[in-house]
C-alpha positions in Angstrom: 13.4 11.0 -69.8 11.6 11.3 -73.3 10.5 14.8 -73.7 7.4 16.5 -75.4 5.5 19.5 -77.0 2.1 19.8 -75.9 -0.3 21.8 -78.4 -3.8 22.8 -77.6 -2.9 22.1 -73.8 -6.0 23.1 -72.3 -5.3 22.7 -68.3 -2.9 19.9 -69.3 -4.2 16.4 -69.2 -2.0 15.0 -71.4 0.5 16.3 -69.1 -1.2 14.2 -66.4 -1.6 11.4 -68.3 2.2 11.2 -69.4 3.1 11.7 -65.8 6.7 12.4 -64.2 8.4 9.6 -66.8 8.2 12.5 -69.6 9.6 16.1 -69.8 7.6 19.0 -71.0 9.7 21.3 -73.0 6.7 23.2 -74.1 3.1 23.8 -73.9 0.4 25.9 -75.9 -3.2 27.1 -75.9 -4.9 29.9 -77.0 -7.3 29.9 -74.1 -6.2 32.5 -71.1 -8.6 30.8 -68.8 -7.4 27.3 -69.6 -3.9 28.6 -69.6 -4.8 29.7 -65.9 -5.8 26.4 -64.8 -2.7 25.0 -66.5 -0.5 27.3 -64.4 -2.6 26.2 -61.3 -1.5 22.9 -61.6 1.7 22.7 -63.5 3.2 26.4 -63.5 3.9 28.5 -66.4 7.5 27.9 -67.1 6.9 26.1 -70.3 3.6 27.7 -71.2 2.8 30.1 -73.9 -0.8 31.4 -74.4 -0.8 32.2 -78.3 -3.0 31.2 -81.4 -1.1 28.2 -82.8 -1.0 30.3 -86.1 1.4 33.0 -84.2 3.8 30.5 -83.1 7.2 29.8 -84.9 9.7 27.5 -84.7 11.8 29.7 -82.6 8.9 29.3 -79.8 9.9 25.7 -79.3 12.6 24.4 -77.3 15.0 21.6 -77.9 14.4 18.4 -79.6 11.5 16.7 -78.4 10.7 13.3 -78.9 6.9 13.9 -78.9 4.4 16.4 -80.2 1.1 16.0 -79.2 -2.0 18.0 -80.6 -5.6 17.6 -79.9 -6.6 20.2 -81.9 -10.3 21.6 -81.9 -13.0 19.2 -83.0 -15.8 21.5 -83.1 -16.1 21.6 -87.2 -15.4 17.9 -87.7 -17.9 16.8 -84.9 -21.1 15.3 -85.9 -23.1 17.8 -84.0 -20.7 20.7 -85.3 -21.1 23.3 -88.2 -19.7 21.0 -90.8 -17.2 23.2 -92.1 -14.3 20.4 -91.5 -10.5 21.3 -91.8 -11.7 24.7 -93.3 -13.1 25.8 -90.4 -11.9 28.5 -88.1 -11.1 25.7 -85.4 -10.5 22.6 -86.7 -8.9 24.2 -89.7 -5.8 25.0 -86.8 -4.2 21.7 -87.7 -2.8 23.6 -90.7 -0.8 26.0 -89.2 0.4 23.0 -86.3 1.6 20.9 -89.1 3.3 23.9 -90.9 5.4 24.1 -87.7 6.2 20.2 -87.7 7.4 20.7 -91.4 9.3 23.3 -90.3 10.9 21.8 -87.3 11.7 19.2 -90.0 13.5 21.5 -92.1 15.8 22.2 -88.9 16.6 18.8 -88.5 14.5 18.9 -84.9 11.2 16.6 -86.2 9.8 15.1 -83.3 10.4 11.3 -83.7 6.5 10.7 -82.8 3.4 12.8 -83.4 0.1 12.4 -81.9 -3.2 13.8 -83.5 -6.3 13.3 -81.2 -10.1 14.5 -82.3 -13.6 13.2 -82.2 -14.6 10.1 -84.4 -16.3 12.5 -86.7 -13.0 13.7 -88.1 -13.2 9.9 -90.3 -16.4 10.9 -91.8 -16.2 14.5 -92.1 -16.4 15.6 -95.8 -17.2 11.8 -96.9 -13.6 11.2 -95.7 -11.8 14.0 -97.1 -10.8 15.5 -94.1 -8.9 12.5 -92.7 -7.7 11.9 -96.0 -6.2 15.0 -96.1 -4.8 15.0 -92.8 -3.2 11.5 -93.5 -1.8 13.0 -96.8 -0.2 15.9 -95.0 1.3 13.3 -92.5 3.1 11.4 -95.1 4.1 14.4 -97.0 5.8 15.7 -93.7 7.8 12.3 -94.1 5.9 10.2 -91.4 4.5 6.8 -91.3 0.8 6.9 -89.6 -1.9 4.5 -88.2 -4.9 5.1 -86.3 -7.0 3.9 -83.2 -10.2 4.8 -81.9 -10.3 4.3 -78.1 -13.2 4.3 -75.9 -12.5 6.0 -72.8 -15.2 3.8 -71.1 -12.4 1.2 -71.3 -10.6 3.2 -68.5 -13.4 5.3 -66.8 -17.2 5.3 -66.5 -17.7 7.8 -69.5 -18.8 6.6 -73.1 -16.0 8.8 -75.0 -14.8 7.2 -78.1 -11.6 9.3 -79.4 -9.7 9.1 -82.6 -5.7 9.1 -82.2 -3.5 9.3 -85.2 0.1 8.4 -84.1 2.5 9.3 -86.7 6.2 8.1 -86.7 9.2 9.9 -88.3 10.2 8.4 -91.7 13.0 5.8 -91.7 12.6 5.2 -87.7 12.2 1.1 -87.0 8.7 0.4 -85.7 9.0 -2.8 -83.3 7.4 -5.7 -84.7 5.4 -6.4 -81.6 3.9 -3.0 -82.1 2.4 -3.8 -85.6 -0.9 -6.0 -86.7 -1.0 -7.6 -89.6 -4.7 -6.5 -90.3 -7.0 -4.1 -88.4 -7.9 -5.2 -84.9 -11.8 -4.5 -84.6 -11.2 -3.6 -80.7 -9.2 -0.6 -81.7 -10.1 -0.3 -85.4 -13.8 -0.3 -85.8 -15.6 -0.3 -89.1 -15.7 3.5 -89.4 -12.1 3.6 -89.2 -11.3 1.0 -91.8 -13.9 2.1 -94.1 -12.2 5.9 -93.9 -9.1 4.1 -94.6 -10.0 2.3 -97.8 -10.6 6.1 -98.8 -7.1 7.0 -98.6 -4.9 7.8 -101.2 -2.2 5.0 -102.4 0.5 7.3 -100.9 -1.2 7.3 -97.4 -2.0 3.4 -97.3 1.6 2.5 -98.1 2.7 4.6 -94.9 0.0 3.2 -93.1 0.5 1.1 -89.7 -1.8 -1.2 -88.1 -0.8 -0.6 -84.3 -1.0 -3.2 -82.0 -2.2 -2.7 -78.4 -2.8 -5.3 -75.4 -6.4 -5.1 -73.7 -6.7 -2.6 -71.3 -6.8 -3.6 -67.8 -10.2 -3.3 -66.0 -10.6 -0.4 -63.9 -13.9 -1.5 -62.0 -14.8 2.0 -61.5 -18.7 2.8 -61.6 -20.4 6.3 -62.3 -22.0 5.9 -59.0 -18.6 5.7 -57.2 -17.6 9.2 -58.7 -20.8 11.0 -57.4 -19.9 13.6 -54.4 -21.9 13.2 -51.3 -21.9 16.9 -50.7 -21.3 18.3 -54.1 -19.1 21.3 -54.7 -20.3 24.2 -57.0 -23.6 23.2 -57.8 -27.1 22.6 -55.6 -29.9 20.2 -55.8 -32.9 20.8 -57.9 -36.0 21.9 -56.4 -38.6 19.3 -56.4 -40.3 21.5 -59.4 -37.3 21.4 -61.5 -36.9 17.7 -61.0 -40.8 17.0 -61.9 -40.3 19.5 -65.1 -36.9 17.2 -65.8 -39.2 14.1 -65.7 -41.8 15.7 -67.7 -39.2 15.9 -70.5 -38.9 12.3 -70.7 -40.3 10.3 -73.6 -42.8 7.0 -72.1 -39.4 4.7 -72.5 -37.2 7.1 -70.1 -39.8 7.4 -67.5 -39.9 3.6 -67.4 -36.0 3.5 -66.7 -36.8 6.0 -64.0 -39.8 3.7 -62.3 -37.8 0.6 -62.8 -35.0 2.2 -60.9 -37.4 3.1 -58.2 -38.0 -0.6 -57.6 -34.1 -1.5 -57.0 -33.1 -2.0 -53.5 -29.7 0.4 -53.9 -29.1 4.0 -54.9 -29.6 4.3 -58.7 -27.4 6.8 -60.4 -28.3 7.7 -63.8 -26.7 10.6 -66.3 -29.5 13.0 -68.3 -28.7 14.8 -71.4 -31.7 17.2 -73.1 -31.7 16.4 -76.6 -33.7 17.8 -79.4 -36.1 14.9 -80.8 -38.9 14.6 -83.3 -42.4 13.9 -81.9 -45.2 11.8 -83.2 -46.0 14.6 -85.4 -42.7 15.7 -86.8 -42.3 18.7 -84.3 -39.0 19.3 -83.0 -39.4 19.4 -78.9 -36.7 19.3 -76.1 -36.3 15.4 -74.6 -34.5 14.4 -71.4 -32.6 11.0 -72.0 -31.4 8.9 -69.1 -29.0 6.1 -68.7 -28.8 3.6 -65.7 -26.1 1.5 -66.9 -23.5 3.1 -64.2 -21.4 4.9 -67.2 -21.9 8.6 -67.8 -22.6 10.1 -71.1 -19.8 11.9 -73.3 -19.0 15.2 -71.6 -19.5 18.1 -73.6 -18.3 21.6 -73.3 -21.2 23.8 -72.4 -22.2 25.8 -75.4 -25.9 26.2 -74.0 -27.2 24.9 -70.9 -28.6 21.6 -72.9 -24.9 20.5 -73.0 -24.3 20.1 -69.4 -25.1 16.7 -68.1 -27.3 16.4 -64.9 -27.5 13.5 -62.6 -30.3 11.8 -61.2 -30.4 9.7 -58.0 -33.5 7.4 -57.3 -33.3 5.7 -53.9 -36.8 4.1 -53.5 -39.6 6.9 -53.6 -36.8 9.8 -53.3 -36.1 11.2 -56.4 -33.5 13.8 -56.9 -31.6 15.6 -59.6 -28.7 18.3 -60.3 -26.1 19.1 -63.0 -23.3 17.0 -62.7 -20.4 18.8 -60.4 -17.2 20.2 -61.6 -15.3 17.6 -59.3 -17.3 14.7 -60.7 -16.8 15.9 -64.7 -12.9 15.9 -63.6 -12.9 12.5 -62.2 -14.9 11.2 -65.0 -11.9 12.5 -67.0 -9.5 10.7 -65.0 -8.2 13.6 -63.1 -7.0 13.2 -59.6 -9.0 15.0 -56.8 -5.7 17.3 -56.0 -6.1 18.7 -59.6 -7.1 22.5 -59.3 -10.5 23.4 -61.2 -11.6 26.9 -62.0 -14.0 28.4 -59.4 -16.5 29.2 -62.2 -18.8 26.1 -62.7 -18.8 26.6 -66.8 -14.8 27.3 -67.1 -14.3 24.0 -64.9 -17.0 22.0 -66.9 -15.9 23.4 -70.1 -12.3 22.5 -69.2 -13.2 19.0 -68.4 -15.5 18.6 -71.4 -12.6 19.7 -73.8 -9.6 17.5 -72.6 -8.3 14.4 -73.1 -9.2 11.4 -70.6 -5.8 10.7 -68.4 -5.8 7.6 -68.3 -6.3 7.0 -72.0 -2.9 9.0 -72.3 -1.2 6.9 -69.9 -2.2 3.6 -71.5 -1.1 4.9 -75.0 1.9 6.2 -73.5 3.1 2.8 -71.9 2.0 0.9 -74.7 2.9 2.7 -78.0 4.4 6.1 -77.4 7.3 5.1 -74.9 8.5 2.0 -76.8 8.6 3.8 -80.0 10.6 6.7 -78.4 13.0 4.1 -76.5 13.7 2.3 -79.9 14.6 5.7 -81.6 16.9 6.8 -78.9 18.3 3.0 -79.1 18.9 3.6 -83.0 20.4 7.1 -82.2 22.8 5.8 -79.7 23.9 2.6 -82.0 24.4 5.5 -84.8 26.7 7.3 -82.9 
């Protein structure tokens, strides 16, 4: 079976996506609470709780086929501090990549490296941060290509993410995995624009990966809602009225329309800061009834937690999204063990990688790449 090292592992959602066809040799996260969830679900045999900058190659066993790093996004996010790769959190890419280069010097460089982050990484500092990542990858003797995959193709959650897939220099990439040019499905304009700003060396090492269309999942937001939610309570009528009062006329019309439907309508609500007609910043509640959840976020303050509103005729109820509902939106099975604390469970989900996205990427790109590597090595022997 192919093997891997997982960095910034959180609760092990990449492990869940790769499945039993892959062997985990090592997992790392700095957060002890996330580590407790990882241990509850996968055991602690391969887990090391540590700042990635404190790791050495002695901590990394074996010759892993894959290294996966979902490094922190806060400094690269459009809603973040704007610090980019110089920030304390997103800057952890550098000690991770130092480890990859050290493995290379030891003859243990992973055949494939996946870097996952928010799409804001493409535009951070006018594309300079993305260019810096690509330049580092190329200097580490890897070819690379990037894909933007929106989880809405796999689960009812709008969650576009950037995946940079790096292949060790000198390894053959099967022709069926390579496209002649960008595919708008996986390479949207903000990615192609970022590519145009890369150095000549990075462009020379670039690959436009080819992926098949994902299978239709047919699951709606409503399908994932718990009838008897655990870990959250329903708002009082007064709290629901207050939530409705935060809506703009356009959003209140959406609720009014939902009340005319002859079925249960489930909407997702986020509180956001907007400017009113006088230019003043005010809090607004924005709702969507398209049976797709908004992107889960980590709960840094109450406004980042998603609420739901359930409309059935004259009945209008609201509450926070439950931890299990958040886990389902990430593609985790109900047998996955969540923290008892609400914020810890929501944070775990909001910080993770959508499980079916990992599985799709593994089946259609990572496993074929690793298989070719294994075949080449056997033939060489």
